[in-house]
C-alpha positions in Angstrom: 12.5 -11.7 -9.7 11.0 -8.2 -9.9 11.1 -6.1 -6.8 8.5 -3.4 -7.2 5.1 -4.6 -6.2 1.9 -3.8 -8.1 -1.3 -3.2 -6.0 -4.4 -3.8 -8.1 -7.9 -2.5 -7.0 -10.4 -5.3 -7.5 -13.9 -4.2 -8.7 -16.7 -5.3 -11.1 -14.3 -5.5 -14.0 -11.8 -7.8 -12.3 -13.7 -9.9 -9.8 -13.7 -12.9 -12.0 -11.8 -16.1 -11.6 -10.0 -16.1 -14.9 -9.3 -12.3 -14.7 -7.9 -12.6 -11.2 -5.6 -15.4 -12.3 -4.4 -13.4 -15.4 -3.8 -10.3 -13.3 -1.7 -12.4 -10.9 0.2 -13.8 -13.8 0.7 -10.4 -15.3 2.2 -9.0 -12.1 -0.4 -8.3 -9.4 1.2 -8.6 -6.0 -1.6 -7.2 -3.7 -5.3 -7.1 -4.2 -6.9 -3.9 -3.0 -10.6 -3.4 -2.1 -11.9 0.2 -1.8 -14.3 0.3 1.2 -15.8 3.6 0.0 -17.5 1.7 -2.9 -20.0 -1.1 -2.8 -21.4 -2.6 0.4 -19.9 -5.0 3.0 -21.7 -8.0 1.5 -20.0 -7.3 -1.9 -16.7 -7.0 -0.1 -17.2 -10.1 1.9 -17.9 -12.1 -1.3 -14.9 -10.5 -3.0 -12.5 -11.4 -0.1 -13.8 -15.0 -0.2 -13.2 -15.2 -3.9 -9.7 -13.8 -3.8 -8.8 -16.1 -0.9 -10.2 -19.1 -2.9 -8.5 -18.3 -6.2 -5.3 -16.6 -5.0 -4.8 -17.8 -1.4 -1.2 -16.4 -1.2 -2.1 -12.9 -2.4 -2.4 -10.4 0.5 -5.6 -8.3 0.6 -5.7 -4.6 1.4 -9.0 -3.1 2.5 -9.1 0.7 2.1 -11.5 2.0 4.8 -13.2 5.4 4.2 -12.0 6.8 7.5 -12.0 10.6 7.6 -12.3 11.1 3.8 -15.4 13.1 2.9 -17.4 11.8 0.0 -20.7 12.3 -1.7 -23.1 9.5 -0.9 -24.7 7.0 -3.4 -26.9 9.2 -5.5 -30.0 8.4 -7.4 -29.2 11.5 -9.6 -25.7 12.7 -10.5 -26.1 16.3 -11.4 -24.4 17.9 -14.3 -23.6 21.7 -14.2 -22.0 24.5 -16.1 -19.5 27.1 -14.7 -21.5 29.6 -12.7 -24.3 27.2 -11.8 -25.3 26.7 -8.1 -24.8 23.2 -6.6 -26.1 22.6 -3.1 -24.1 20.2 -0.9 -25.9 19.1 2.2 -25.4 17.0 5.4 -29.1 16.1 5.3 -29.1 12.5 4.2 -32.7 12.6 3.0 -31.8 14.0 -0.4 -30.7 11.9 -3.4 -28.9 14.4 -5.7 -31.9 15.8 -7.6 -32.0 19.0 -5.6 -29.2 18.7 -3.2 -26.1 16.4 -3.0 -25.5 14.8 0.4 -22.1 14.2 1.8 -21.0 11.6 4.4 -19.5 14.1 6.9 -22.5 15.3 8.9 -20.8 18.3 10.4 -19.4 19.8 7.2 -21.9 22.7 7.3 -20.5 23.7 10.7 -16.9 23.9 9.4 -17.5 26.0 6.2 -18.4 29.6 5.5 -18.8 31.8 2.5 -15.7 32.2 0.5 -14.2 28.7 1.2 -13.1 26.6 -1.7 -14.5 23.1 -2.1 -12.9 20.6 -4.5 -14.4 17.3 -5.7 -13.2 14.2 -7.6 -9.4 14.7 -7.0 -9.7 18.4 -7.6 -11.1 18.2 -11.1 -14.3 20.0 -9.9 -14.0 23.3 -8.1 -16.7 25.2 -6.2 -16.8 28.4 -4.1 -19.1 28.5 -1.0 -21.5 31.4 -1.4 -23.9 30.6 1.5 -24.2 28.2 4.4 -27.8 27.9 5.5 -28.7 25.3 8.1 -27.4 21.9 6.8 -27.1 23.2 3.2 -23.9 24.5 1.6 -24.6 26.6 -1.5 -21.7 26.5 -3.9 -21.0 28.3 -7.2 -19.4 26.0 -9.7 -16.1 27.3 -11.0 -15.8 24.5 -13.6 -18.3 22.6 -15.6 -18.8 18.9 -14.9 -20.8 16.2 -13.2 -20.8 15.4 -9.5 -21.0 11.6 -9.2 -21.7 9.2 -6.4 -19.0 8.5 -3.7 -16.6 11.0 -5.1 -14.1 12.6 -2.7 -14.7 16.1 -1.3 -11.7 18.3 -0.2 -11.7 21.7 1.5 -8.1 22.8 1.5 -6.9 25.1 4.2 -10.0 24.6 6.3 -9.5 22.8 9.6 -12.2 20.1 9.9 -13.4 18.7 13.2 -13.8 15.2 11.9 -13.3 12.6 14.7 -10.2 10.5 14.7 -12.3 7.3 14.8 -15.8 7.3 13.6 -18.5 4.6 14.2 -18.1 3.7 10.5 -14.4 3.1 11.2 -15.3 0.8 14.1 -17.6 -1.2 11.8 -15.0 -1.5 9.1 -12.3 -2.6 11.5 -14.6 -5.3 12.9 -15.3 -6.4 9.3 -11.6 -6.4 8.5 -10.9 -8.6 11.5 -13.8 -10.9 10.7 -12.7 -11.4 7.1 -9.0 -11.7 8.0 -7.7 -9.2 5.5 -4.0 -8.5 5.7 -3.9 -4.7 5.5 -6.2 -1.8 6.1 -5.6 1.5 4.4 -6.2 4.4 6.9 -7.1 7.7 5.3 -5.8 11.2 6.2 -3.4 10.1 8.9 -1.9 13.1 10.6 0.0 11.6 13.6 1.4 8.5 15.2 -1.5 8.8 17.7 -4.0 8.4 14.9 -2.3 5.1 13.9 -2.2 3.9 17.5 -5.9 4.7 18.0 -6.7 2.3 15.2 -4.1 -0.3 16.3 -5.9 -0.3 19.7 -9.2 -1.0 17.9 -7.6 -3.8 16.0 -6.1 -5.3 19.2 -3.8 -7.7 17.3 -0.9 -7.7 14.9 -3.2 -8.1 11.9 -4.6 -6.5 9.9 -1.5 -4.3 9.5 -1.9 -0.6 9.0 -1.1 1.3 5.8 -1.1 5.0 6.7 -2.2 7.2 3.8 -0.4 10.5 3.7 -2.7 12.9 1.8 -2.7 16.3 3.5 -0.4 18.8 5.1 -0.8 17.3 8.6 0.4 14.0 7.3 3.4 15.6 5.6 4.3 17.6 8.7 4.4 14.4 10.8 5.5 11.9 8.2 8.5 10.7 10.3 6.4 9.7 13.3 3.7 8.3 11.1 6.3 6.1 9.3 7.6 4.9 12.7 4.1 3.9 13.9 2.6 2.4 10.8 3.4 -0.8 9.0 3.5 0.8 5.6 2.8 4.1 3.9 0.6 5.0 0.9 1.0 8.3 -0.9 -2.5 9.2 -2.2 -1.5 11.9 -4.7 -5.0 12.8 -5.6 -6.0 14.1 -2.2 -2.4 15.2 -1.5 -2.3 17.5 -4.5 -5.7 19.2 -3.7 -5.1 19.4 0.1 -1.6 21.0 -0.3 -0.5 22.1 -3.8 -0.3 20.5 -7.2 3.0 22.0 -8.4 5.2 20.2 -5.9 3.3 16.9 -5.5 6.3 15.0 -7.1 8.6 16.5 -4.6 6.3 15.6 -1.7 6.4 12.0 -3.0 10.2 12.0 -2.7 10.0 13.5 0.8 7.6 10.8 2.0 9.5 7.9 0.5 12.7 9.1 2.0 11.2 9.5 5.5 9.6 6.0 5.3 12.8 4.4 4.0 14.6 5.5 7.2 12.2 3.3 9.1 12.2 0.5 6.6 8.6 1.0 5.7 7.3 0.0 2.3 5.7 2.9 0.4 2.8 2.5 -2.1 2.5 5.3 -4.7 -1.1 5.7 -5.8 -3.5 7.7 -7.9 -3.8 8.1 -11.7 -0.6 6.1 -12.5 -2.2 4.8 -15.7 -5.4 6.8 -15.6 -5.8 7.0 -19.4 -5.9 3.2 -19.7 -9.3 3.1 -18.0 -10.6 3.9 -21.5 -7.6 3.5 -23.8 -5.3 0.6 -24.5 -2.2 2.7 -24.4 -0.8 5.1 -21.8 0.6 8.6 -22.1 4.3 9.1 -22.1 3.9 11.2 -18.9 2.3 8.2 -17.2 5.2 6.0 -18.1 7.6 8.6 -16.8 5.6 8.9 -13.6 5.8 5.1 -12.9 9.5 5.1 -13.7 10.2 8.0 -11.3 8.3 6.4 -8.5 10.6 3.3 -8.8 13.7 5.6 -9.0 12.4 7.4 -5.9 12.4 4.0 -4.0 8.7 3.0 -3.7 7.9 -0.6 -2.8 4.8 -0.7 -4.8 2.8 1.2 -7.5 -1.0 1.1 -7.4 -3.8 0.9 -9.9 -7.3 2.1 -8.9 -10.0 2.5 -11.5 -7.7 1.1 -14.1 -8.3 -2.5 -12.8 -11.5 -2.0 -10.9 -13.7 -0.6 -13.7 -11.4 0.0 -16.6 -11.7 -1.6 -20.0 -8.2 -2.9 -20.2 -7.2 -4.2 -16.7 -4.9 -7.0 -17.9 -3.1 -4.7 -20.4 -2.7 -2.1 -17.7 -1.0 -4.5 -15.3 1.3 -5.9 -18.0 2.3 -2.4 -19.1 3.0 -1.4 -15.5 5.1 -4.5 -15.0 7.2 -3.8 -18.1 7.8 -0.2 -17.0 8.8 -1.0 -13.4 11.1 -3.8 -14.6 12.9 -1.4 -16.9 13.2 1.2 -14.1 14.4 -1.4 -11.6 17.2 -2.5 -14.0 18.3 1.1 -14.3 18.3 1.7 -10.5 20.1 -1.5 -9.9 22.9 -0.7 -12.3 23.3 2.7 -10.5 23.3 1.0 -7.1 25.8 -1.6 -8.0 28.2 1.3 -9.0 28.0 2.9 -5.6 29.3 1.8 -2.3 26.9 1.1 0.6 26.6 3.6 3.4 27.8 2.8 6.9 25.1 2.4 9.5 25.1 3.1 13.3 23.2 0.2 14.9 23.8 -3.5 14.6 20.6 -4.2 12.5 21.3 -1.2 10.3 24.9 -2.3 9.8 23.8 -5.8 8.9 21.1 -4.6 6.5 23.6 -2.3 4.9 26.3 -5.0 4.7 24.0 -7.5 3.1 23.7 -5.7 -0.3 27.5 -5.3 -0.2 28.0 -9.0 0.3 25.5 -9.7 -2.4 27.5 -7.6 -4.8 30.8 -9.1 -3.9 29.8 -12.8 -3.5 27.9 -15.1 -5.8 24.8 -14.9 -3.6 21.6 -16.0 -5.4 19.0 -15.8 -2.7 18.5 -13.9 0.6 16.6 -15.7 3.4 15.2 -13.5 6.2 14.1 -15.6 9.2 11.8 -13.0 10.8 8.6 -13.2 12.8 7.6 -9.6 12.3 9.2 -8.8 9.0 11.7 -6.3 10.3 14.7 -8.0 8.7 13.0 -8.3 5.4 11.9 -4.6 5.4 15.4 -3.3 6.3 17.1 -5.5 3.7 14.5 -4.5 1.0 15.0 -0.8 1.7 18.5 -1.2 0.2 17.1 -2.9 -2.9 19.5 -5.8 -3.3 19.4 -7.5 -6.7 18.7 -10.9 -5.2 15.2 -12.0 -4.3 14.3 -12.1 -0.6 12.6 -15.1 0.9 11.0 -13.9 4.2 10.0 -16.8 6.5 7.8 -16.3 9.5 6.1 -18.8 11.9 3.1 -16.4 11.8 1.0 -17.2 8.7 -0.7 -13.7 8.5 2.7 -12.0 8.9 4.2 -14.1 6.1 1.4 -13.3 3.7 1.8 -9.6 4.4 5.5 -9.7 3.5 4.5 -9.9 -0.1 4.0 -6.2 -0.1 7.7 -5.6 0.6 9.8 -4.9 -2.5 11.5 -8.0 -4.0 10.1 -10.2 -1.2 8.2 -13.5 -1.1 6.5 -14.2 2.2 6.6 -17.9 3.3 4.9 -19.4 6.3 6.9 -21.9 8.4 5.0 -24.6 10.3 7.9 -24.9 12.7 7.7 -22.4 15.5 10.8 -20.2 16.0 12.3 -20.9 19.5 14.2 -18.4 21.6 16.7 -20.8 23.2 18.3 -22.3 20.0 19.0 -21.6 16.3 17.9 -25.1 15.2 15.0 -23.6 13.3 17.2 -21.8 10.8 18.4 -25.1 9.4 14.9 -26.5 9.5 13.7 -23.4 7.5 16.4 -23.8 4.9 15.6 -27.5 4.5 11.9 -26.8 4.0 12.7 -24.1 1.5 14.8 -26.6 -0.4 12.2 -29.3 -0.2 9.5 -26.9 -1.4 11.6 -25.7 -4.4 12.4 -22.2 -3.2 16.1 -23.1 -3.0 18.0 -25.3 -5.5 21.3 -27.1 -5.0 23.1 -24.5 -7.1 22.0 -21.6 -4.9 24.3 -19.7 -2.6 22.1 -18.3 0.1 22.6 -15.5 2.6 20.6 -16.1 5.8 19.8 -13.4 8.3 17.6 -13.0 11.4 17.7 -12.6 15.1 19.3 -15.4 17.1 18.6 -15.9 20.9 16.2 -13.1 20.8 15.2 -11.0 23.9 12.9 -8.1 24.2 13.8 -5.3 21.8 16.5 -7.3 19.9 16.6 -7.3 16.1 18.5 -8.9 13.3 21.9 -9.8 14.6 23.3 -12.6 12.5 24.4 -13.4 8.9 25.1 -16.9 7.6 26.2 -17.8 4.0 25.8 -21.3 2.7 26.2 -23.3 -0.5 22.9 -25.2 -0.6 24.6 -28.2 -2.2 26.9 -28.4 0.8 23.9 -28.3 3.2 22.2 -31.1 1.2 25.3 -33.3 1.3 26.5 -32.5 4.8 23.1 -32.6 6.6 21.8 -35.5 4.4 18.7 -33.6 3.3 16.1 -35.6 1.5 12.9 -34.6 -0.4 10.9 -36.6 2.2 8.9 -34.5 4.6 
């Protein structure tokens, strides 16, 4: 079983029953929808289709949040270096004379001399004049400013609200459609995460905090503690901070998230050339490899699968690259001794990979309501696949983002006053084909839980002995 997950952005090129099935077969683990594109009716149909065709695949809805973008334009202006482009907060324009942006106070935050970047930094402008709602800019590069492209103003403190009315609408939509994750843009603090968790008012959808500016980097530890997962959006991160050390920033974020057992998605331009070409560059292959070596839980495809000409080939190529990288990492990990941890859950999560190296363990079963046990075990990247079982269906589905983990829903509620459910879980996994008689399974979870308690038990079983001793049958 491969451990590194692949997040595929679903768009016009991939929202097709046969293509979705092929992407899943090729290695797609999570289906992502970009809320900055299309309208809610399109996203509602897309979510319904994914649920119908791939009911076990978790869905991530990226909400626009604090990200500044151009709006949908009737005319997408082309320009040469030295030309003047007028950005505006006046939404009455359509791109012919002026290009509106979605942040309506941008003209209040900018002044002459500020740098404005667009489309992941590929377009650069210098502000020459701010006049009313209009921002006059001199193009420093030639290009075309397209609809719904990101706008960045590095080193300028923007007064964007933490939660916008659009955010509230998107959260309501995410809850209505029961997506598994929301991607939250430009997170800069734990308070930002908690503000959205308060809006959600439930355990789902879970929050993936996107680290994409200096504020996010400065507070990455508290953000990792507060969020359910982290995404490194390297496009915005590189233009909001600096390009030359973005790979080092990636390592910094993954390391911080790992200390809290948070899965990390590495995103942006991983196979960008395959939007138009059937083969990647060697640099892109190296980029994916290094993300796996860094310890990411998932790599992400954006335009490659949403609008690209070779979505299936892209996913297949990415799967081959991450598999090779995982094999390399695992060989290195097997040669090292595990570190000693300080708390009981940390000690257990550290001991499990050691047990899996020294005993003929074939499967790890984490009996976990919230996913804590699965996350902590996965952060050590054991070779064996992890079966994470929860009595919460939405939680179980979300576990499919965790590296090397299959989320499974248990119809049997987990009690607090006994450990009978562990045997019932194992029997159900055997009946459903997740476990075979030949398997040696390591089971972990929390027994006799009380408030604040975490994983505190390890069991090791030969499945054949359980079948014989407990007289299991295939009958339900």
